[in-house]
C-alpha positions as CSV (number, residue, x, y, z in Angstrom):
1,X,0.1,0.1,0.0
2,X,1.2,3.5,-0.6
3,X,1.1,6.4,2.1
4,X,-2.1,7.8,0.1
5,X,-3.7,4.4,0.3
6,X,-3.3,4.2,4.2
7,X,-4.2,7.7,4.6
8,X,-7.6,7.1,2.9
9,X,-8.2,4.2,5.2
10,X,-8.7,6.7,7.8
11,X,-9.9,9.8,6.3
12,X,-13.6,10.5,6.5
13,X,-15.9,12.0,4.1
14,X,-15.6,15.6,5.8
15,X,-11.8,15.2,5.2
16,X,-11.0,14.5,8.8
17,X,-8.2,12.0,9.9
18,X,-8.6,9.6,12.7
19,X,-6.7,6.6,13.7
20,X,-7.3,5.2,17.0
21,X,-6.6,1.8,18.7
22,X,-8.0,0.0,21.7
23,X,-6.1,1.2,24.9
24,X,-7.1,-1.7,27.1
25,X,-7.9,-5.5,26.8
26,X,-10.8,-6.3,24.7
27,X,-13.7,-8.0,26.6
28,X,-16.4,-9.1,24.1
29,X,-19.9,-10.1,24.5
30,X,-22.1,-11.3,21.4
31,X,-25.8,-11.3,21.3
32,X,-28.3,-12.8,18.9
33,X,-26.3,-15.9,17.7
34,X,-26.2,-19.6,18.6
35,X,-23.5,-20.8,20.8
36,X,-21.7,-22.4,17.8
37,X,-21.6,-19.3,15.9
38,X,-20.8,-17.3,19.3
39,X,-17.5,-19.3,19.5
40,X,-16.7,-18.6,15.6
41,X,-17.1,-14.7,16.4
42,X,-15.1,-14.8,19.4
43,X,-12.5,-17.0,17.7
44,X,-12.3,-14.4,14.9
45,X,-12.0,-11.6,17.5
46,X,-9.1,-13.5,19.3
47,X,-7.2,-14.1,16.0
48,X,-7.1,-10.6,14.9
49,X,-6.2,-9.3,18.5
50,X,-3.4,-11.8,18.5
51,X,-2.4,-10.5,15.2
52,X,-2.2,-6.8,16.7
53,X,-0.2,-8.0,19.6
54,X,-2.9,-6.7,21.8
55,X,-4.8,-8.5,24.7
56,X,-8.2,-9.8,25.7
57,X,-9.4,-10.2,29.3
58,X,-12.5,-11.8,31.2
59,X,-13.8,-8.4,32.4
60,X,-13.4,-4.8,32.1
61,X,-13.1,-3.1,35.6
62,X,-14.8,-0.1,34.3
63,X,-17.4,-1.4,31.8
64,X,-17.7,-5.2,32.4
65,X,-17.7,-5.9,28.7
66,X,-16.2,-3.3,26.3
67,X,-17.2,-4.7,22.9
68,X,-20.7,-5.7,22.5
69,X,-21.7,-7.3,19.1
70,X,-25.4,-7.5,18.3
71,X,-26.8,-9.6,15.5
72,X,-30.3,-9.1,14.3
73,X,-32.6,-9.8,11.1
74,X,-34.3,-6.3,11.3
75,X,-33.0,-3.1,12.8
76,X,-36.3,-2.6,14.5
77,X,-35.2,-5.6,16.9
78,X,-32.7,-3.3,18.4
79,X,-35.3,-0.9,20.1
80,X,-36.3,-4.2,22.0
81,X,-33.1,-4.9,23.5
82,X,-33.1,-4.1,27.4
83,X,-30.9,-0.9,28.1
84,X,-29.4,-0.6,24.9
85,X,-31.1,3.0,24.6
86,X,-28.8,3.9,27.6
87,X,-25.6,3.0,25.5
88,X,-26.7,4.5,22.3
89,X,-28.3,7.9,22.3
90,X,-31.1,8.5,19.9
91,X,-31.5,4.7,19.4
92,X,-35.0,5.1,17.5
93,X,-33.4,7.7,15.1
94,X,-30.4,5.5,14.4
95,X,-32.6,2.6,13.7
96,X,-34.7,4.7,11.2
97,X,-31.6,5.9,9.5
98,X,-30.0,2.4,9.2
99,X,-33.3,1.0,7.8
100,X,-33.9,3.8,5.3
101,X,-30.2,3.4,4.3
102,X,-30.6,-0.3,3.8
103,X,-27.4,-0.7,6.0
104,X,-26.5,-4.3,7.2
105,X,-23.7,-3.0,9.7
106,X,-22.9,-0.3,12.1
107,X,-20.3,0.5,14.5
108,X,-19.9,3.1,17.1
109,X,-16.9,3.9,19.5
110,X,-16.2,5.7,22.7
111,X,-12.9,6.8,23.8
112,X,-10.7,7.4,27.0
113,X,-8.9,10.5,28.0
114,X,-5.9,9.8,25.7
115,X,-8.3,9.1,22.7
116,X,-7.9,5.3,22.6
117,X,-10.7,2.9,21.9
118,X,-12.3,2.2,25.4
119,X,-15.8,0.9,24.0
120,X,-17.2,-0.4,20.8
121,X,-20.8,-1.6,19.8
122,X,-21.3,-3.3,16.7
123,X,-24.8,-4.0,15.1
124,X,-25.0,-6.6,12.1
125,X,-28.1,-7.0,10.2
126,X,-28.3,-10.4,8.5
127,X,-29.7,-9.1,5.3
128,X,-30.0,-11.4,2.1
129,X,-26.3,-10.5,1.3
130,X,-24.7,-11.5,4.6
131,X,-27.0,-14.6,5.0
132,X,-25.1,-15.9,2.0
133,X,-21.8,-15.8,3.5
134,X,-20.2,-18.3,6.0
135,X,-20.3,-17.2,9.7
136,X,-16.4,-17.3,9.6
137,X,-16.3,-14.6,6.8
138,X,-18.8,-12.4,8.7
139,X,-16.9,-12.8,11.9
140,X,-13.3,-12.1,10.5
141,X,-14.8,-9.1,8.6
142,X,-16.2,-7.6,11.8
143,X,-13.3,-8.3,14.0
144,X,-10.9,-6.5,11.5
145,X,-13.1,-3.5,11.5
146,X,-13.5,-3.0,15.1
147,X,-9.7,-3.0,15.9
148,X,-9.3,0.7,14.6
149,X,-11.4,3.4,13.6
150,X,-11.3,3.1,9.9
151,X,-12.8,5.6,7.7
152,X,-16.6,5.3,6.7
153,X,-15.3,4.8,3.2
154,X,-12.4,2.3,3.8
155,X,-14.1,-0.8,3.0
156,X,-17.1,0.3,0.9
157,X,-15.6,-0.8,-2.6
158,X,-13.1,-3.6,-1.2
159,X,-13.6,-5.9,1.8
160,X,-10.7,-6.3,4.3
161,X,-10.9,-9.9,3.5
162,X,-9.7,-11.8,0.5
163,X,-10.0,-15.5,-0.6
164,X,-7.2,-18.0,-0.3
165,X,-7.8,-21.7,-1.4
166,X,-11.5,-20.7,-1.1
167,X,-11.4,-19.5,2.5
168,X,-11.7,-16.0,3.6
169,X,-8.5,-14.6,5.0
170,X,-7.5,-10.9,6.1
171,X,-5.7,-9.1,3.2
172,X,-2.1,-9.0,4.2
173,X,-1.9,-5.3,3.6
174,X,-4.7,-4.6,6.0
175,X,-3.1,-7.0,8.6
176,X,0.1,-5.1,8.1
177,X,-1.6,-1.7,8.9
178,X,-3.1,-3.3,12.1
179,X,0.2,-4.5,13.4
180,X,1.7,-1.2,12.5
181,X,-1.0,0.9,14.4
182,X,-0.6,-1.4,17.6
183,X,3.2,-0.9,17.4
184,X,3.8,0.4,21.1
185,X,5.9,3.3,19.7
186,X,2.9,4.8,17.9
187,X,0.2,7.0,19.5
188,X,-3.1,5.4,20.6
189,X,-4.7,8.0,18.7
190,X,-3.9,10.6,15.9
191,X,-5.9,13.2,13.9
192,X,-3.0,14.4,11.8
193,X,-2.6,12.6,8.4
194,X,1.2,12.6,8.9
195,X,0.3,9.7,11.1
196,X,-0.2,7.5,8.0
197,X,3.3,8.1,6.8
198,X,4.5,6.4,10.1
199,X,2.2,3.6,9.6
200,X,3.4,3.3,6.0
201,X,7.0,3.1,7.3
202,X,6.2,0.3,9.7
203,X,4.4,-1.8,7.1
204,X,7.7,-1.9,5.3
205,X,9.5,-3.2,8.3
């Protein structure tokens, strides 16, 4: 990837740049799936966390769980989830926007005082497109996208995954960017696009 490619991965529609990583161990909880799929989702998260050189834990002392993944068939189901409205301001309006846009996924992040990710909430609507995909593919794609604050345009035209011998795998260049962002000499959060040049240099190492 070129420096420009990496810059684009973290540049939003309004031109702002943000690359933030997790600043604490990830503690996931998954809703709306059977036990077998639950293990698949957690296994994918564990794999990407290991790739990044980051950590997972059994509990977050502040939040209990700091990564919440909700699977649903219709966006309207989210309004029936107990206490979810306390985590997501304006949940009914969000549900309406997602439904109107025909979206099948949504992620929102919260940050600590240093700008590092401290909470991520992921919604996945199993529409006709996603239902055709293996659970492993969906889980791996979501795991890759929750590790950093990628741009809202980063994976619109190209998935973070590729096929290898018929199996979905993380694209090597995306894996390299994740590893570079989690390098301990890198800041936990950056809003200056010069940060992308530092990421680029580490992908070459």
